[in-house]
All heavy atoms as a GROMACS GRO file, in nm:
protein
  559
    1MET      N    1   0.592   0.127   1.959
    1MET     CA    2   0.613  -0.010   1.915
    1MET      C    3   0.555  -0.026   1.774
    1MET      O    4   0.444   0.017   1.746
    1MET     CB    5   0.544  -0.104   2.012
    1MET     CG    6   0.558  -0.247   1.977
    1MET     SD    7   0.487  -0.348   2.109
    1MET     CE    8   0.546  -0.503   2.057
    2THR      N    9   0.632  -0.085   1.687
    2THR     CA   10   0.585  -0.106   1.550
    2THR      C   11   0.548  -0.251   1.528
    2THR      O   12   0.597  -0.341   1.596
    2THR     CB   13   0.691  -0.064   1.447
    2THR    OG1   14   0.807  -0.145   1.464
    2THR    CG2   15   0.727   0.082   1.460
    3GLY      N   16   0.461  -0.272   1.432
    3GLY     CA   17   0.421  -0.406   1.393
    3GLY      C   18   0.415  -0.415   1.242
    3GLY      O   19   0.410  -0.313   1.174
    4LYS      N   20   0.416  -0.537   1.190
    4LYS     CA   21   0.411  -0.559   1.045
    4LYS      C   22   0.281  -0.629   1.010
    4LYS      O   23   0.240  -0.722   1.079
    4LYS     CB   24   0.528  -0.646   0.999
    4LYS     CG   25   0.663  -0.582   1.017
    4LYS     CD   26   0.772  -0.674   0.970
    4LYS     CE   27   0.909  -0.613   0.994
    4LYS     NZ   28   1.016  -0.702   0.952
    5ARG      N   29   0.218  -0.583   0.902
    5ARG     CA   30   0.096  -0.647   0.851
    5ARG      C   31   0.094  -0.637   0.700
    5ARG      O   32   0.149  -0.544   0.642
    5ARG     CB   33  -0.029  -0.579   0.907
    5ARG     CG   34  -0.044  -0.605   1.056
    5ARG     CD   35  -0.177  -0.566   1.107
    5ARG     NE   36  -0.279  -0.655   1.053
    5ARG     CZ   37  -0.409  -0.636   1.073
    5ARG    NH1   38  -0.451  -0.534   1.142
    5ARG    NH2   39  -0.496  -0.720   1.023
    6TYR      N   40   0.028  -0.734   0.638
    6TYR     CA   41   0.008  -0.733   0.493
    6TYR      C   42  -0.132  -0.681   0.462
    6TYR      O   43  -0.228  -0.712   0.533
    6TYR     CB   44   0.019  -0.874   0.435
    6TYR     CG   45   0.160  -0.926   0.431
    6TYR    CD1   46   0.210  -1.005   0.533
    6TYR    CD2   47   0.242  -0.897   0.323
    6TYR    CE1   48   0.339  -1.053   0.528
    6TYR    CE2   49   0.372  -0.945   0.317
    6TYR     CZ   50   0.420  -1.023   0.420
    6TYR     OH   51   0.548  -1.070   0.415
    7TYR      N   52  -0.144  -0.605   0.355
    7TYR     CA   53  -0.272  -0.553   0.309
    7TYR      C   54  -0.280  -0.562   0.157
    7TYR      O   55  -0.178  -0.560   0.089
    7TYR     CB   56  -0.288  -0.404   0.344
    7TYR     CG   57  -0.289  -0.374   0.491
    7TYR    CD1   58  -0.172  -0.343   0.558
    7TYR    CD2   59  -0.407  -0.376   0.563
    7TYR    CE1   60  -0.172  -0.315   0.692
    7TYR    CE2   61  -0.408  -0.347   0.700
    7TYR     CZ   62  -0.290  -0.316   0.762
    7TYR     OH   63  -0.291  -0.288   0.897
    8ILE      N   64  -0.402  -0.568   0.106
    8ILE     CA   65  -0.428  -0.547  -0.036
    8ILE      C   66  -0.490  -0.408  -0.043
    8ILE      O   67  -0.582  -0.377   0.031
    8ILE     CB   68  -0.523  -0.653  -0.093
    8ILE    CG1   69  -0.456  -0.790  -0.089
    8ILE    CG2   70  -0.564  -0.616  -0.236
    8ILE    CD1   71  -0.543  -0.904  -0.134
    9ALA      N   72  -0.435  -0.326  -0.128
    9ALA     CA   73  -0.480  -0.187  -0.139
    9ALA      C   74  -0.455  -0.139  -0.281
    9ALA      O   75  -0.411  -0.215  -0.367
    9ALA     CB   76  -0.405  -0.100  -0.040
   10THR      N   77  -0.482  -0.014  -0.305
   10THR     CA   78  -0.445   0.048  -0.431
   10THR      C   79  -0.319   0.130  -0.408
   10THR      O   80  -0.286   0.165  -0.294
   10THR     CB   81  -0.556   0.140  -0.486
   10THR    OG1   82  -0.574   0.247  -0.394
   10THR    CG2   83  -0.685   0.064  -0.509
   11ARG      N   84  -0.252   0.160  -0.516
   11ARG     CA   85  -0.130   0.240  -0.504
   11ARG      C   86  -0.161   0.378  -0.448
   11ARG      O   87  -0.085   0.432  -0.368
   11ARG     CB   88  -0.063   0.250  -0.641
   11ARG     CG   89   0.071   0.316  -0.634
   11ARG     CD   90   0.141   0.304  -0.770
   11ARG     NE   91   0.242   0.406  -0.778
   11ARG     CZ   92   0.234   0.513  -0.853
   11ARG    NH1   93   0.130   0.532  -0.929
   11ARG    NH2   94   0.330   0.602  -0.853
   12ASP      N   95  -0.273   0.435  -0.489
   12ASP     CA   96  -0.312   0.567  -0.438
   12ASP      C   97  -0.335   0.563  -0.287
   12ASP      O   98  -0.293   0.654  -0.215
   12ASP     CB   99  -0.439   0.616  -0.505
   12ASP     CG  100  -0.415   0.662  -0.647
   12ASP    OD1  101  -0.299   0.689  -0.681
   12ASP    OD2  102  -0.513   0.673  -0.722
   13ALA      N  103  -0.403   0.460  -0.238
   13ALA     CA  104  -0.429   0.449  -0.094
   13ALA      C  105  -0.298   0.436  -0.018
   13ALA      O  106  -0.279   0.498   0.087
   13ALA     CB  107  -0.519   0.328  -0.067
   14TRP      N  108  -0.205   0.357  -0.072
   14TRP     CA  109  -0.074   0.343  -0.008
   14TRP      C  110  -0.004   0.478   0.000
   14TRP      O  111   0.052   0.514   0.103
   14TRP     CB  112   0.008   0.240  -0.087
   14TRP     CG  113   0.151   0.235  -0.048
   14TRP    CD1  114   0.204   0.174   0.062
   14TRP    CD2  115   0.261   0.292  -0.118
   14TRP    NE1  116   0.341   0.190   0.064
   14TRP    CE2  117   0.377   0.263  -0.046
   14TRP    CE3  118   0.271   0.366  -0.235
   14TRP    CZ2  119   0.503   0.305  -0.088
   14TRP    CZ3  120   0.396   0.407  -0.277
   14TRP    CH2  121   0.509   0.376  -0.203
   15GLN      N  122  -0.007   0.554  -0.110
   15GLN     CA  123   0.060   0.684  -0.112
   15GLN      C  124  -0.002   0.781  -0.011
   15GLN      O  125   0.069   0.861   0.048
   15GLN     CB  126   0.056   0.745  -0.252
   15GLN     CG  127   0.154   0.680  -0.346
   15GLN     CD  128   0.154   0.744  -0.483
   15GLN    OE1  129   0.051   0.789  -0.532
   15GLN    NE2  130   0.270   0.749  -0.544
   16ARG      N  131  -0.133   0.774   0.009
   16ARG     CA  132  -0.200   0.862   0.104
   16ARG      C  133  -0.147   0.844   0.246
   16ARG      O  134  -0.138   0.939   0.323
   16ARG     CB  135  -0.351   0.834   0.106
   16ARG     CG  136  -0.432   0.921   0.020
   16ARG     CD  137  -0.581   0.918   0.054
   16ARG     NE  138  -0.635   0.797   0.111
   16ARG     CZ  139  -0.687   0.696   0.042
   16ARG    NH1  140  -0.689   0.700  -0.089
   16ARG    NH2  141  -0.735   0.590   0.104
   17HIS      N  142  -0.114   0.722   0.282
   17HIS     CA  143  -0.072   0.690   0.419
   17HIS      C  144   0.078   0.668   0.435
   17HIS      O  145   0.127   0.657   0.547
   17HIS     CB  146  -0.143   0.561   0.466
   17HIS     CG  147  -0.289   0.577   0.487
   17HIS    ND1  148  -0.342   0.626   0.604
   17HIS    CD2  149  -0.394   0.550   0.405
   17HIS    CE1  150  -0.474   0.628   0.594
   17HIS    NE2  151  -0.508   0.583   0.474
   18ALA      N  152   0.153   0.663   0.327
   18ALA     CA  153   0.294   0.622   0.330
   18ALA      C  154   0.381   0.703   0.427
   18ALA      O  155   0.475   0.648   0.485
   18ALA     CB  156   0.354   0.627   0.190
   19ALA      N  157   0.352   0.827   0.448
   19ALA     CA  158   0.434   0.910   0.538
   19ALA      C  159   0.428   0.863   0.683
   19ALA      O  160   0.520   0.890   0.761
   19ALA     CB  161   0.391   1.056   0.528
   20ARG      N  162   0.326   0.788   0.718
   20ARG     CA  163   0.309   0.740   0.856
   20ARG      C  164   0.380   0.608   0.882
   20ARG      O  165   0.387   0.564   0.997
   20ARG     CB  166   0.160   0.723   0.886
   20ARG     CG  167   0.082   0.852   0.870
   20ARG     CD  168  -0.061   0.834   0.906
   20ARG     NE  169  -0.067   0.819   1.052
   20ARG     CZ  170  -0.178   0.785   1.117
   20ARG    NH1  171  -0.288   0.762   1.051
   20ARG    NH2  172  -0.178   0.773   1.246
   21PHE      N  173   0.430   0.541   0.779
   21PHE     CA  174   0.490   0.409   0.794
   21PHE      C  175   0.639   0.419   0.828
   21PHE      O  176   0.709   0.504   0.776
   21PHE     CB  177   0.476   0.326   0.667
   21PHE     CG  178   0.337   0.317   0.612
   21PHE    CD1  179   0.315   0.302   0.478
   21PHE    CD2  180   0.226   0.323   0.696
   21PHE    CE1  181   0.187   0.292   0.426
   21PHE    CE2  182   0.098   0.313   0.647
   21PHE     CZ  183   0.078   0.298   0.511
   22ALA      N  184   0.686   0.328   0.913
   22ALA     CA  185   0.829   0.318   0.938
   22ALA      C  186   0.898   0.261   0.813
   22ALA      O  187   1.000   0.312   0.769
   22ALA     CB  188   0.857   0.228   1.059
   23HIS      N  189   0.837   0.158   0.754
   23HIS     CA  190   0.885   0.095   0.630
   23HIS      C  191   0.764   0.035   0.559
   23HIS      O  192   0.668  -0.006   0.624
   23HIS     CB  193   0.984  -0.018   0.657
   23HIS     CG  194   1.107   0.025   0.729
   23HIS    ND1  195   1.209   0.091   0.667
   23HIS    CD2  196   1.143   0.011   0.858
   23HIS    CE1  197   1.303   0.117   0.756
   23HIS    NE2  198   1.265   0.070   0.873
   24SER      N  199   0.772   0.028   0.428
   24SER     CA  200   0.669  -0.045   0.353
   24SER      C  201   0.729  -0.091   0.220
   24SER      O  202   0.820  -0.027   0.166
   24SER     CB  203   0.546   0.042   0.329
   24SER     OG  204   0.574   0.150   0.244
   25HIS      N  205   0.679  -0.202   0.174
   25HIS     CA  206   0.720  -0.260   0.047
   25HIS      C  207   0.594  -0.311  -0.021
   25HIS      O  208   0.507  -0.366   0.045
   25HIS     CB  209   0.817  -0.378   0.068
   25HIS     CG  210   0.936  -0.342   0.150
   25HIS    ND1  211   1.045  -0.276   0.097
   25HIS    CD2  212   0.962  -0.359   0.281
   25HIS    CE1  213   1.133  -0.256   0.192
   25HIS    NE2  214   1.085  -0.306   0.305
   26TRP      N  215   0.585  -0.292  -0.152
   26TRP     CA  216   0.466  -0.340  -0.221
   26TRP      C  217   0.502  -0.413  -0.350
   26TRP      O  218   0.611  -0.398  -0.403
   26TRP     CB  219   0.367  -0.228  -0.248
   26TRP     CG  220   0.414  -0.115  -0.335
   26TRP    CD1  221   0.473   0.000  -0.293
   26TRP    CD2  222   0.407  -0.107  -0.477
   26TRP    NE1  223   0.501   0.079  -0.401
   26TRP    CE2  224   0.462   0.016  -0.515
   26TRP    CE3  225   0.359  -0.192  -0.576
   26TRP    CZ2  226   0.470   0.057  -0.647
   26TRP    CZ3  227   0.368  -0.153  -0.708
   26TRP    CH2  228   0.422  -0.029  -0.742
   27MET      N  229   0.404  -0.490  -0.397
   27MET     CA  230   0.418  -0.567  -0.520
   27MET      C  231   0.284  -0.557  -0.593
   27MET      O  232   0.178  -0.574  -0.532
   27MET     CB  233   0.449  -0.712  -0.483
   27MET     CG  234   0.447  -0.808  -0.599
   27MET     SD  235   0.491  -0.975  -0.548
   27MET     CE  236   0.346  -1.024  -0.458
   28ALA      N  237   0.288  -0.529  -0.722
   28ALA     CA  238   0.166  -0.519  -0.803
   28ALA      C  239   0.100  -0.656  -0.814
   28ALA      O  240   0.169  -0.758  -0.826
   28ALA     CB  241   0.198  -0.464  -0.940
   29LEU      N  242  -0.032  -0.659  -0.809
   29LEU     CA  243  -0.105  -0.785  -0.818
   29LEU      C  244  -0.154  -0.816  -0.959
   29LEU      O  245  -0.194  -0.928  -0.986
   29LEU     CB  246  -0.225  -0.783  -0.723
   29LEU     CG  247  -0.191  -0.782  -0.575
   29LEU    CD1  248  -0.317  -0.770  -0.491
   29LEU    CD2  249  -0.114  -0.907  -0.538
   30ASP      N  250  -0.151  -0.720  -1.048
   30ASP     CA  251  -0.193  -0.742  -1.186
   30ASP      C  252  -0.095  -0.837  -1.253
   30ASP      O  253   0.025  -0.823  -1.238
   30ASP     CB  254  -0.197  -0.609  -1.261
   30ASP     CG  255  -0.267  -0.620  -1.394
   30ASP    OD1  256  -0.282  -0.732  -1.446
   30ASP    OD2  257  -0.307  -0.516  -1.446
   31ALA      N  258  -0.146  -0.932  -1.329
   31ALA     CA  259  -0.061  -1.033  -1.394
   31ALA      C  260   0.002  -0.983  -1.523
   31ALA      O  261   0.080  -1.054  -1.584
   31ALA     CB  262  -0.143  -1.158  -1.422
   32SER      N  263  -0.031  -0.862  -1.566
   32SER     CA  264   0.025  -0.811  -1.691
   32SER      C  265   0.176  -0.795  -1.681
   32SER      O  266   0.226  -0.749  -1.580
   32SER     CB  267  -0.036  -0.675  -1.724
   32SER     OG  268  -0.174  -0.684  -1.735
   33PRO      N  269   0.250  -0.830  -1.788
   33PRO     CA  270   0.395  -0.813  -1.784
   33PRO      C  271   0.430  -0.665  -1.773
   33PRO      O  272   0.370  -0.582  -1.836
   33PRO     CB  273   0.442  -0.870  -1.917
   33PRO     CG  274   0.323  -0.913  -1.991
   33PRO     CD  275   0.202  -0.887  -1.911
   34GLY      N  276   0.526  -0.637  -1.688
   34GLY     CA  277   0.574  -0.501  -1.674
   34GLY      C  278   0.486  -0.409  -1.594
   34GLY      O  279   0.504  -0.289  -1.594
   35ILE      N  280   0.385  -0.462  -1.524
   35ILE     CA  281   0.292  -0.376  -1.451
   35ILE      C  282   0.362  -0.299  -1.340
   35ILE      O  283   0.327  -0.185  -1.313
   35ILE     CB  284   0.170  -0.454  -1.397
   35ILE    CG1  285   0.061  -0.359  -1.346
   35ILE    CG2  286   0.211  -0.547  -1.285
   35ILE    CD1  287  -0.006  -0.281  -1.452
   36ALA      N  288   0.462  -0.357  -1.276
   36ALA     CA  289   0.532  -0.286  -1.169
   36ALA      C  290   0.601  -0.162  -1.225
   36ALA      O  291   0.594  -0.055  -1.166
   36ALA     CB  292   0.633  -0.376  -1.101
   37ALA      N  293   0.662  -0.174  -1.341
   37ALA     CA  294   0.727  -0.058  -1.403
   37ALA      C  295   0.623   0.044  -1.445
   37ALA      O  296   0.643   0.164  -1.429
   37ALA     CB  297   0.808  -0.103  -1.524
   38GLN      N  298   0.508  -0.001  -1.494
   38GLN     CA  299   0.401   0.091  -1.532
   38GLN      C  300   0.347   0.163  -1.409
   38GLN      O  301   0.319   0.282  -1.414
   38GLN     CB  302   0.288   0.016  -1.600
   38GLN     CG  303   0.324  -0.040  -1.735
   38GLN     CD  304   0.216  -0.132  -1.788
   38GLN    OE1  305   0.106  -0.138  -1.734
   38GLN    NE2  306   0.247  -0.206  -1.893
   39ALA      N  307   0.332   0.093  -1.298
   39ALA     CA  308   0.280   0.153  -1.176
   39ALA      C  309   0.376   0.259  -1.122
   39ALA      O  310   0.334   0.363  -1.075
   39ALA     CB  311   0.256   0.046  -1.071
   40GLU      N  312   0.505   0.232  -1.132
   40GLU     CA  313   0.605   0.329  -1.087
   40GLU      C  314   0.598   0.457  -1.170
   40GLU      O  315   0.613   0.566  -1.118
   40GLU     CB  316   0.746   0.270  -1.095
   40GLU     CG  317   0.778   0.173  -0.986
   40GLU     CD  318   0.790   0.239  -0.850
   40GLU    OE1  319   0.826   0.357  -0.841
   40GLU    OE2  320   0.759   0.170  -0.752
   41ALA      N  321   0.578   0.443  -1.300
   41ALA     CA  322   0.582   0.558  -1.390
   41ALA      C  323   0.446   0.625  -1.406
   41ALA      O  324   0.437   0.733  -1.462
   41ALA     CB  325   0.632   0.512  -1.527
   42ALA      N  326   0.340   0.563  -1.356
   42ALA     CA  327   0.205   0.616  -1.376
   42ALA      C  328   0.184   0.745  -1.298
   42ALA      O  329   0.240   0.764  -1.192
   42ALA     CB  330   0.102   0.512  -1.331
   43PRO      N  331   0.104   0.834  -1.353
   43PRO     CA  332   0.075   0.958  -1.281
   43PRO      C  333  -0.012   0.930  -1.159
   43PRO      O  334  -0.071   0.823  -1.146
   43PRO     CB  335  -0.002   1.040  -1.385
   43PRO     CG  336  -0.061   0.940  -1.477
   43PRO     CD  337   0.036   0.824  -1.480
   44GLU      N  338  -0.021   1.027  -1.070
   44GLU     CA  339  -0.108   1.010  -0.953
   44GLU      C  340  -0.249   0.984  -1.003
   44GLU      O  341  -0.291   1.034  -1.105
   44GLU     CB  342  -0.104   1.135  -0.866
   44GLU     CG  343   0.026   1.147  -0.791
   44GLU     CD  344   0.020   1.257  -0.689
   44GLU    OE1  345  -0.072   1.256  -0.606
   44GLU    OE2  346   0.108   1.341  -0.694
   45GLY      N  347  -0.324   0.907  -0.926
   45GLY     CA  348  -0.458   0.868  -0.967
   45GLY      C  349  -0.461   0.726  -1.019
   45GLY      O  350  -0.566   0.672  -1.046
   46HIS      N  351  -0.345   0.664  -1.033
   46HIS     CA  352  -0.339   0.526  -1.081
   46HIS      C  353  -0.394   0.434  -0.973
   46HIS      O  354  -0.355   0.442  -0.859
   46HIS     CB  355  -0.194   0.490  -1.116
   46HIS     CG  356  -0.181   0.359  -1.185
   46HIS    ND1  357  -0.227   0.340  -1.313
   46HIS    CD2  358  -0.130   0.243  -1.145
   46HIS    CE1  359  -0.202   0.215  -1.348
   46HIS    NE2  360  -0.144   0.154  -1.248
   47ASP      N  361  -0.485   0.345  -1.010
   47ASP     CA  362  -0.550   0.261  -0.911
   47ASP      C  363  -0.508   0.114  -0.919
   47ASP      O  364  -0.586   0.024  -0.897
   47ASP     CB  365  -0.702   0.273  -0.920
   47ASP     CG  366  -0.756   0.230  -1.055
   47ASP    OD1  367  -0.675   0.203  -1.147
   47ASP    OD2  368  -0.878   0.223  -1.070
   48ALA      N  369  -0.380   0.089  -0.948
   48ALA     CA  370  -0.329  -0.047  -0.954
   48ALA      C  371  -0.340  -0.112  -0.817
   48ALA      O  372  -0.306  -0.052  -0.716
   48ALA     CB  373  -0.183  -0.047  -0.999
   49ARG      N  374  -0.390  -0.234  -0.814
   49ARG     CA  375  -0.400  -0.307  -0.686
   49ARG      C  376  -0.264  -0.364  -0.651
   49ARG      O  377  -0.194  -0.416  -0.736
   49ARG     CB  378  -0.505  -0.418  -0.696
   49ARG     CG  379  -0.645  -0.358  -0.703
   49ARG     CD  380  -0.754  -0.461  -0.717
   49ARG     NE  381  -0.744  -0.575  -0.630
   49ARG     CZ  382  -0.791  -0.583  -0.504
   49ARG    NH1  383  -0.848  -0.479  -0.451
   49ARG    NH2  384  -0.780  -0.693  -0.434
   50ILE      N  385  -0.230  -0.351  -0.524
   50ILE     CA  386  -0.099  -0.395  -0.477
   50ILE      C  387  -0.114  -0.478  -0.350
   50ILE      O  388  -0.212  -0.465  -0.278
   50ILE     CB  389  -0.005  -0.274  -0.450
   50ILE    CG1  390  -0.064  -0.183  -0.342
   50ILE    CG2  391   0.024  -0.198  -0.578
   50ILE    CD1  392   0.030  -0.072  -0.296
   51LEU      N  393  -0.016  -0.562  -0.326
   51LEU     CA  394   0.001  -0.630  -0.198
   51LEU      C  395   0.112  -0.554  -0.128
   51LEU      O  396   0.220  -0.537  -0.184
   51LEU     CB  397   0.042  -0.776  -0.219
   51LEU     CG  398   0.076  -0.853  -0.091
   51LEU    CD1  399  -0.047  -0.868  -0.002
   51LEU    CD2  400   0.132  -0.989  -0.126
   52VAL      N  401   0.084  -0.505  -0.008
   52VAL     CA  402   0.181  -0.419   0.060
   52VAL      C  403   0.209  -0.472   0.201
   52VAL      O  404   0.119  -0.515   0.271
   52VAL     CB  405   0.132  -0.272   0.063
   52VAL    CG1  406   0.000  -0.257   0.132
   52VAL    CG2  407   0.234  -0.179   0.122
   53LEU      N  408   0.336  -0.475   0.236
   53LEU     CA  409   0.380  -0.508   0.371
   53LEU      C  410   0.410  -0.375   0.439
   53LEU      O  411   0.491  -0.296   0.389
   53LEU     CB  412   0.506  -0.594   0.371
   53LEU     CG  413   0.572  -0.617   0.507
   53LEU    CD1  414   0.479  -0.688   0.604
   53LEU    CD2  415   0.703  -0.691   0.491
   54ILE      N  416   0.342  -0.350   0.549
   54ILE     CA  417   0.357  -0.222   0.618
   54ILE      C  418   0.409  -0.244   0.759
   54ILE      O  419   0.352  -0.324   0.834
   54ILE     CB  420   0.222  -0.147   0.623
   54ILE    CG1  421   0.180  -0.112   0.480
   54ILE    CG2  422   0.231  -0.024   0.710
   54ILE    CD1  423   0.042  -0.056   0.467
   55GLU      N  424   0.517  -0.175   0.791
   55GLU     CA  425   0.568  -0.172   0.928
   55GLU      C  426   0.539  -0.033   0.980
   55GLU      O  427   0.586   0.067   0.924
   55GLU     CB  428   0.718  -0.199   0.932
   55GLU     CG  429   0.773  -0.201   1.072
   55GLU     CD  430   0.921  -0.235   1.078
   55GLU    OE1  431   0.980  -0.269   0.974
   55GLU    OE2  432   0.976  -0.228   1.189
   56ALA      N  433   0.456  -0.026   1.084
   56ALA     CA  434   0.414   0.104   1.136
   56ALA      C  435   0.374   0.091   1.282
   56ALA      O  436   0.352  -0.020   1.332
   56ALA     CB  437   0.298   0.157   1.054
   57ASP      N  438   0.359   0.206   1.346
   57ASP     CA  439   0.316   0.204   1.486
   57ASP      C  440   0.167   0.171   1.494
   57ASP      O  441   0.097   0.164   1.393
   57ASP     CB  442   0.348   0.335   1.556
   57ASP     CG  443   0.274   0.454   1.498
   57ASP    OD1  444   0.164   0.439   1.442
   57ASP    OD2  445   0.328   0.565   1.509
   58GLU      N  446   0.120   0.150   1.615
   58GLU     CA  447  -0.018   0.106   1.636
   58GLU      C  448  -0.119   0.207   1.583
   58GLU      O  449  -0.223   0.170   1.529
   58GLU     CB  450  -0.040   0.083   1.786
   58GLU     CG  451  -0.174   0.022   1.818
   58GLU     CD  452  -0.188  -0.009   1.966
   58GLU    OE1  453  -0.085  -0.027   2.035
   58GLU    OE2  454  -0.302  -0.016   2.011
   59GLY      N  455  -0.090   0.336   1.596
   59GLY     CA  456  -0.181   0.438   1.547
   59GLY      C  457  -0.201   0.431   1.396
   59GLY      O  458  -0.313   0.442   1.346
   60ALA      N  459  -0.093   0.412   1.324
   60ALA     CA  460  -0.102   0.402   1.178
   60ALA      C  461  -0.176   0.274   1.138
   60ALA      O  462  -0.257   0.276   1.046
   60ALA     CB  463   0.037   0.404   1.116
   61GLN      N  464  -0.149   0.165   1.208
   61GLN     CA  465  -0.218   0.038   1.177
   61GLN      C  466  -0.368   0.051   1.202
   61GLN      O  467  -0.449   0.002   1.123
   61GLN     CB  468  -0.160  -0.077   1.262
   61GLN     CG  469  -0.015  -0.107   1.235
   61GLN     CD  470   0.012  -0.181   1.105
   61GLN    OE1  471  -0.076  -0.209   1.027
   61GLN    NE2  472   0.138  -0.211   1.082
   62LEU      N  473  -0.407   0.119   1.310
   62LEU     CA  474  -0.550   0.139   1.338
   62LEU      C  475  -0.614   0.225   1.230
   62LEU      O  476  -0.728   0.200   1.190
   62LEU     CB  477  -0.570   0.202   1.476
   62LEU     CG  478  -0.546   0.108   1.594
   62LEU    CD1  479  -0.550   0.186   1.725
   62LEU    CD2  480  -0.648  -0.004   1.594
   63ALA      N  481  -0.544   0.327   1.183
   63ALA     CA  482  -0.598   0.412   1.076
   63ALA      C  483  -0.625   0.329   0.951
   63ALA      O  484  -0.726   0.350   0.883
   63ALA     CB  485  -0.502   0.526   1.047
   64LEU      N  486  -0.538   0.233   0.920
   64LEU     CA  487  -0.557   0.149   0.803
   64LEU      C  488  -0.676   0.056   0.820
   64LEU      O  489  -0.746   0.027   0.723
   64LEU     CB  490  -0.431   0.068   0.774
   64LEU     CG  491  -0.306   0.148   0.740
   64LEU    CD1  492  -0.188   0.055   0.718
   64LEU    CD2  493  -0.329   0.237   0.621
   65GLU      N  494  -0.702   0.010   0.941
   65GLU     CA  495  -0.818  -0.076   0.966
   65GLU      C  496  -0.948  -0.005   0.936
   65GLU      O  497  -1.045  -0.067   0.894
   65GLU     CB  498  -0.818  -0.124   1.111
   65GLU     CG  499  -0.715  -0.231   1.140
   65GLU     CD  500  -0.725  -0.283   1.282
   65GLU    OE1  501  -0.834  -0.271   1.344
   65GLU    OE2  502  -0.625  -0.335   1.330
   66TYR      N  503  -0.952   0.127   0.954
   66TYR     CA  504  -1.073   0.204   0.930
   66TYR      C  505  -1.080   0.263   0.789
   66TYR      O  506  -1.178   0.326   0.754
   66TYR     CB  507  -1.085   0.317   1.034
   66TYR     CG  508  -1.114   0.263   1.172
   66TYR    CD1  509  -1.015   0.265   1.270
   66TYR    CD2  510  -1.237   0.207   1.202
   66TYR    CE1  511  -1.040   0.213   1.396
   66TYR    CE2  512  -1.263   0.154   1.328
   66TYR     CZ  513  -1.164   0.158   1.424
   66TYR     OH  514  -1.188   0.108   1.548
   67ASP      N  515  -0.978   0.241   0.708
   67ASP     CA  516  -0.977   0.287   0.570
   67ASP      C  517  -1.024   0.171   0.483
   67ASP      O  518  -0.959   0.068   0.474
   67ASP     CB  519  -0.836   0.332   0.531
   67ASP     CG  520  -0.832   0.400   0.395
   67ASP    OD1  521  -0.917   0.368   0.309
   67ASP    OD2  522  -0.742   0.483   0.375
   68ALA      N  523  -1.136   0.191   0.415
   68ALA     CA  524  -1.195   0.084   0.332
   68ALA      C  525  -1.104   0.044   0.215
   68ALA      O  526  -1.122  -0.063   0.158
   68ALA     CB  527  -1.331   0.129   0.280
   69ALA      N  528  -1.007   0.126   0.181
   69ALA     CA  529  -0.917   0.095   0.069
   69ALA      C  530  -0.813  -0.011   0.106
   69ALA      O  531  -0.747  -0.065   0.019
   69ALA     CB  532  -0.846   0.222   0.022
   70PHE      N  533  -0.799  -0.042   0.236
   70PHE     CA  534  -0.702  -0.141   0.281
   70PHE      C  535  -0.773  -0.266   0.330
   70PHE      O  536  -0.855  -0.261   0.420
   70PHE     CB  537  -0.616  -0.084   0.395
   70PHE     CG  538  -0.513   0.013   0.349
   70PHE    CD1  539  -0.545   0.145   0.325
   70PHE    CD2  540  -0.382  -0.028   0.326
   70PHE    CE1  541  -0.450   0.235   0.281
   70PHE    CE2  542  -0.287   0.060   0.281
   70PHE     CZ  543  -0.322   0.193   0.259
   71GLU      N  544  -0.740  -0.379   0.269
   71GLU     CA  545  -0.798  -0.507   0.307
   71GLU      C  546  -0.688  -0.593   0.372
   71GLU      O  547  -0.592  -0.628   0.306
   71GLU     CB  548  -0.849  -0.577   0.181
   71GLU     CG  549  -0.912  -0.710   0.205
   71GLU     CD  550  -0.953  -0.776   0.073
   71GLU    OE1  551  -0.982  -0.705  -0.025
   71GLU    OE2  552  -0.955  -0.899   0.070
   72PRO      N  553  -0.702  -0.621   0.503
   72PRO     CA  554  -0.596  -0.701   0.571
   72PRO      C  555  -0.583  -0.840   0.512
   72PRO      O  556  -0.677  -0.896   0.462
   72PRO     CB  557  -0.643  -0.710   0.715
   72PRO     CG  558  -0.752  -0.610   0.730
   72PRO     CD  559  -0.805  -0.582   0.594
   0.00000   0.00000   0.00000
C-alpha cells in the first residue's frame, strides 16, 4: 500500500532515496529566479532545499521519518 506525504528536504537527500519511491515531484524553495533550472543542471552535491511530494510504500515512508534530512 502506498501513501503520499510532503517533505522539505535537500535535492541530495531526495536523490539518495528516490529509487524507493513509486512517484515523486519536487519544487525548489529558493526564491531566486531560475533556481529550478539551476538545480536540474547542478552537479551532485548540490544542497538546494526543495518541497517534495512522495508517493511510496510504508517502508520507504518510515525510512524518511528516521532521516534527519527530511522534514515532514
